[in-house]
C-alpha positions as CSV (number, residue, x, y, z in Angstrom):
1,M,22.7,-25.5,4.3
2,N,22.9,-22.1,5.1
3,T,19.4,-20.6,5.6
4,L,16.7,-17.4,6.0
5,S,14.6,-16.3,8.4
6,Y,10.7,-15.1,7.6
7,V,7.9,-13.8,9.4
8,T,4.2,-13.6,7.3
9,V,1.6,-11.1,9.4
10,D,-1.6,-10.0,7.9
11,V,-1.2,-6.0,7.3
12,F,-4.5,-3.7,8.2
13,T,-5.9,-5.9,10.7
14,S,-6.1,-7.8,14.5
15,T,-7.7,-11.6,13.0
16,Q,-5.7,-13.9,11.1
17,F,-6.5,-14.3,7.5
18,E,-8.3,-11.0,7.0
19,G,-6.1,-8.0,5.6
20,N,-2.9,-8.5,3.3
21,P,-0.6,-11.1,3.9
22,L,3.0,-9.8,4.2
23,A,6.8,-11.8,4.0
24,V,9.4,-9.6,6.0
25,I,12.7,-11.0,5.9
26,S,14.3,-9.2,8.7
27,D,18.0,-9.2,7.9
28,A,18.9,-9.8,3.8
29,R,22.0,-9.3,4.0
30,G,23.8,-10.9,1.5
31,L,21.2,-11.2,-1.1
32,S,21.0,-10.0,-4.7
33,D,18.9,-8.5,-5.8
34,A,17.7,-11.5,-8.6
35,A,17.3,-13.5,-5.0
36,M,14.8,-10.6,-3.8
37,Q,13.6,-10.9,-6.9
38,K,13.1,-14.5,-7.2
39,I,12.2,-15.3,-2.9
40,A,8.8,-12.4,-3.3
41,T,8.0,-15.1,-6.2
42,E,7.8,-17.7,-4.9
43,F,6.3,-16.4,-1.8
44,N,3.4,-14.6,-4.8
45,Y,2.2,-12.6,-1.8
46,S,1.7,-8.6,-3.2
47,E,5.1,-7.1,-2.1
48,V,8.3,-9.2,0.5
49,T,9.8,-7.0,2.1
50,F,14.0,-7.2,3.0
51,V,15.3,-5.6,5.8
52,L,19.3,-4.0,5.3
53,P,21.2,-2.1,7.5
54,P,20.8,1.8,6.6
55,E,23.5,3.4,4.5
56,D,22.6,6.6,7.0
57,P,23.1,5.0,10.8
58,R,20.8,8.4,11.7
59,N,18.0,5.7,10.3
60,S,17.0,3.0,11.6
61,A,17.0,0.4,8.7
62,R,16.9,0.2,4.5
63,V,14.0,-1.3,3.2
64,R,13.5,-2.8,-0.4
65,I,10.2,-4.2,-1.6
66,F,10.1,-6.6,-4.5
67,T,6.2,-7.7,-6.0
68,P,5.5,-11.0,-7.6
69,T,7.4,-9.2,-10.8
70,M,9.9,-6.1,-9.7
71,E,10.9,-3.6,-7.0
72,I,8.4,-0.9,-5.9
73,P,9.8,2.6,-4.8
74,F,7.8,2.4,-1.2
75,A,4.1,0.7,-0.7
76,G,2.2,1.5,2.9
77,H,1.3,-2.5,4.1
78,P,5.0,-4.2,3.4
79,N,5.8,-0.7,5.9
80,V,3.2,-0.9,8.3
81,G,3.7,-4.2,8.3
82,T,7.2,-4.6,8.3
83,A,7.5,-1.7,10.9
84,Y,5.0,-4.2,12.9
85,V,7.9,-7.2,13.0
86,L,10.4,-4.8,13.5
87,G,9.3,-3.3,16.3
88,R,8.7,-6.5,18.2
89,Q,12.6,-7.5,18.2
90,A,14.9,-5.7,21.0
91,E,17.3,-4.3,18.5
92,I,17.7,-3.2,14.9
93,F,21.0,-4.8,13.5
94,G,22.7,-3.9,17.1
95,K,20.6,-1.0,17.8
96,P,18.0,-0.8,20.4
97,V,14.6,-1.0,19.1
98,G,12.5,2.8,20.4
99,D,9.0,3.7,19.6
100,R,10.1,5.8,16.1
101,L,11.8,3.8,13.2
102,R,12.8,5.2,10.3
103,F,12.9,3.7,7.0
104,E,15.2,4.2,3.7
105,E,13.4,3.6,0.3
106,K,13.6,4.4,-2.9
107,A,11.2,6.6,-3.1
108,G,13.3,8.5,0.2
109,I,12.7,8.4,4.2
110,V,9.4,6.7,5.0
111,E,9.3,7.9,9.7
112,V,7.2,5.0,11.6
113,D,5.7,5.7,14.9
114,L,5.2,2.2,17.0
115,K,1.4,2.7,18.8
116,R,1.6,0.3,21.9
117,N,-0.5,0.1,24.7
118,H,0.9,-2.5,27.9
119,G,4.2,-2.3,26.1
120,Q,2.8,-4.6,23.1
121,I,2.3,-3.0,19.9
122,E,-1.2,-1.8,18.8
123,A,-0.5,-0.3,15.8
124,T,1.8,1.0,13.1
125,A,1.4,4.2,11.2
126,I,3.9,5.8,8.4
127,R,4.2,8.8,6.6
128,A,4.1,9.3,3.2
129,P,7.0,9.7,1.5
130,R,7.0,12.2,-0.9
131,P,3.8,15.4,-1.3
132,L,1.0,14.4,-3.8
133,T,1.0,14.7,-7.0
134,V,-1.3,14.3,-10.2
135,G,-0.5,13.0,-13.3
136,D,-2.5,12.5,-16.8
137,T,-6.8,12.0,-16.4
138,V,-7.4,8.3,-17.3
139,A,-11.0,8.1,-20.0
140,E,-13.9,6.0,-18.1
141,E,-14.0,3.8,-21.0
142,T,-10.4,2.2,-20.7
143,V,-11.6,2.3,-16.3
144,A,-14.7,0.3,-17.3
145,R,-13.1,-2.0,-19.8
146,C,-10.1,-3.2,-17.5
147,I,-12.7,-3.9,-14.6
148,S,-15.9,-5.8,-17.2
149,L,-18.2,-2.9,-16.5
150,D,-20.3,-0.5,-18.2
151,P,-18.7,3.4,-19.0
152,S,-22.2,4.9,-16.7
153,A,-21.0,3.0,-13.9
154,V,-17.7,5.5,-13.3
155,V,-18.7,9.1,-11.9
156,T,-17.4,11.7,-12.2
157,T,-19.0,15.2,-9.9
158,T,-16.2,15.1,-7.7
159,H,-13.1,14.0,-10.5
160,A,-12.0,12.3,-13.5
161,P,-10.4,9.1,-13.2
162,V,-6.6,10.5,-12.6
163,F,-3.4,9.4,-11.6
164,A,-2.3,10.3,-7.8
165,S,0.6,8.6,-5.9
166,V,2.5,9.7,-2.7
167,G,4.9,7.3,-3.2
168,L,4.2,5.4,-6.0
169,N,1.2,5.9,-9.0
170,F,-2.1,4.7,-9.1
171,A,-4.7,5.6,-11.4
172,V,-7.9,6.2,-9.1
173,A,-11.7,6.0,-10.0
174,E,-15.2,6.3,-8.4
175,L,-18.4,4.6,-8.8
176,K,-21.4,4.7,-8.3
177,G,-22.0,2.6,-5.3
178,L,-21.0,-0.6,-3.4
179,E,-23.1,-3.3,-5.8
180,T,-21.1,-1.8,-8.7
181,L,-17.7,-2.0,-7.1
182,A,-18.6,-5.1,-5.7
183,A,-19.2,-6.5,-9.7
184,A,-15.8,-5.4,-10.9
185,R,-13.4,-8.0,-12.1
186,P,-10.3,-7.3,-13.8
187,N,-10.1,-7.8,-17.7
188,L,-6.1,-8.6,-18.6
189,A,-6.7,-7.5,-22.3
190,G,-8.5,-4.5,-20.7
191,F,-5.5,-3.5,-18.3
192,Q,-2.6,-4.2,-21.0
193,A,-4.6,-1.7,-23.6
194,A,-4.6,0.6,-20.8
195,A,-1.0,0.2,-19.5
196,S,0.2,0.5,-23.4
197,R,-1.3,4.3,-23.6
198,Q,-0.3,5.8,-20.6
199,T,3.0,7.6,-19.7
200,T,1.9,8.8,-16.3
201,S,2.7,6.1,-14.6
202,G,6.7,4.4,-13.8
203,H,5.2,1.2,-13.4
204,D,2.6,-1.3,-15.0
205,F,-1.2,-0.2,-15.1
206,S,-2.8,-0.4,-11.3
207,L,-6.6,0.7,-10.5
208,F,-7.7,1.7,-7.9
209,V,-11.3,1.6,-7.4
210,Y,-13.8,3.1,-4.9
211,A,-17.6,3.5,-3.7
212,R,-18.6,6.4,-1.0
213,T,-21.6,4.7,1.8
214,F,-24.1,7.1,2.7
215,D,-24.4,7.0,6.3
216,D,-20.3,8.6,6.3
217,P,-18.9,10.4,3.2
218,R,-15.1,9.7,5.2
219,H,-15.4,6.0,5.1
220,I,-14.8,4.6,1.6
221,R,-14.9,1.3,0.4
222,A,-12.9,0.7,-2.7
223,R,-10.9,-2.2,-4.1
224,M,-7.3,-2.6,-6.4
225,F,-6.5,-4.3,-9.2
226,A,-3.1,-4.8,-11.2
227,P,-3.2,-7.7,-12.8
228,L,0.3,-6.7,-14.8
229,D,1.9,-7.3,-11.8
230,N,0.9,-11.1,-10.6
231,V,-2.1,-9.2,-8.0
232,P,-5.2,-10.0,-9.7
233,E,-7.0,-7.9,-6.7
234,D,-5.5,-6.8,-3.0
235,P,-6.9,-7.0,0.3
236,A,-5.1,-3.4,0.8
237,T,-3.4,-0.7,-0.5
238,G,-1.9,1.4,2.0
239,S,-0.4,3.6,-0.9
240,A,-3.3,4.3,-2.9
241,S,-5.3,4.5,-0.2
242,A,-3.2,7.5,1.5
243,A,-2.8,8.9,-2.5
244,L,-6.7,8.6,-3.4
245,G,-7.3,10.5,0.2
246,A,-4.2,12.5,-0.2
247,Y,-6.2,13.9,-3.8
248,L,-9.5,13.9,-2.4
249,V,-8.9,16.3,0.9
250,S,-6.7,18.5,-2.4
251,L,-10.0,19.2,-4.3
252,A,-12.3,19.7,-0.4
253,P,-13.1,23.8,-0.8
254,E,-11.5,24.2,2.4
255,A,-8.5,25.7,2.1
256,D,-7.8,24.3,6.3
257,M,-8.2,20.5,6.9
258,D,-6.9,18.2,9.9
259,V,-9.5,14.9,8.9
260,R,-9.7,11.4,9.6
261,I,-10.4,8.8,6.6
262,T,-11.5,5.7,6.8
263,I,-10.6,2.6,3.7
264,E,-12.1,-0.6,3.9
265,Q,-10.7,-2.6,1.4
266,G,-10.6,-6.4,0.7
267,V,-13.8,-7.5,1.6
268,E,-15.0,-8.7,-2.0
269,M,-12.1,-11.0,-0.9
270,G,-13.2,-12.4,2.5
271,R,-10.1,-10.6,3.6
272,R,-11.7,-7.3,4.6
273,S,-8.9,-4.8,5.9
274,I,-9.1,-1.0,8.1
275,I,-6.5,1.2,6.9
276,A,-6.5,4.7,8.5
277,L,-5.7,7.9,6.7
278,D,-4.8,11.4,8.9
279,V,-4.2,14.1,6.2
280,V,-3.6,17.8,6.7
281,K,-4.1,20.3,4.5
282,L,-3.1,24.2,5.3
283,R,-3.7,27.7,3.6
284,G,-4.9,24.8,0.0
285,I,-1.8,22.3,-0.3
286,V,-1.7,19.0,0.8
287,T,0.8,18.9,3.7
288,D,0.7,16.0,5.2
289,V,-0.6,11.7,5.0
290,V,-0.2,9.8,8.1
291,I,-1.0,5.5,7.1
292,S,-1.7,3.6,9.8
293,G,-3.4,0.1,10.5
294,R,-3.3,-3.0,13.1
295,C,-1.4,-5.9,11.9
296,V,-1.1,-10.2,13.4
297,A,1.4,-12.6,13.0
298,V,0.5,-15.4,11.0
299,M,4.0,-17.5,10.4
300,C,7.0,-18.1,10.6
301,G,9.9,-20.0,9.1
302,E,13.2,-20.1,7.1
303,I,14.5,-20.4,3.9
304,I,16.9,-22.9,2.5
305,L,19.8,-20.6,-0.2
306,Q,21.9,-23.3,-1.8
307,D,25.0,-22.4,-2.7
């Protein structure tokens, strides 16, 4: 009987059963694309990662990311969590593990820093693989219908709802305060209608909504809904957070900035997550976005592979 080992971790938290769960298959050699998709569907987490030897020996590994319905080119919490799992190993495909990893992904090379304390990994930080791109705007009515709110709940003072990406596209929109954010409920028909109209995103319509806190404008509370991808709500979305952080910094009047933005997500689900973003802007252009967070191991086990 063939078996395949896996580890699960909760990402963007140091508390078990909070944050965003992730399953990592740290040696996926021999698995077909179809098998990877079936395993991801079986876990039914927002993402599962499959680690393979790198095509370029200068890199650490090739990482493939699957949602319950499809493969995606990049995502934040799968990279943070996969780096945490691999960083706890003595070696990766015969090569010793240092403090810096390089993952080959469909979106490009993802650079990872492992932050250790007394030899133990305390957090991991990943660099977004692509520069900020901004796509089409989205009507307030479309956003509101997706999350069962009145269009007046959408704030457009800083920006209209819009697609933004640093490797994976999301529609991002600001809402009127934490109470409004908490009241959001995904409406499948709204998402289906939104997906049929948009041309920017390379995947089904995913919506990242947020509200600012009054005491600190760089501390943001957010929620992410992707019911068309079998993810009614995601407790932590690093790729969407990075896209939002990069976009907000791009809109700031200062030509040069180096700022830390904290995004709190998953609170309404009982899975609080903390995502740290370090965003650099030089001469009016966002040049660097680093996503970092803590992780905690939860489970390990084996998948039985049938002949």
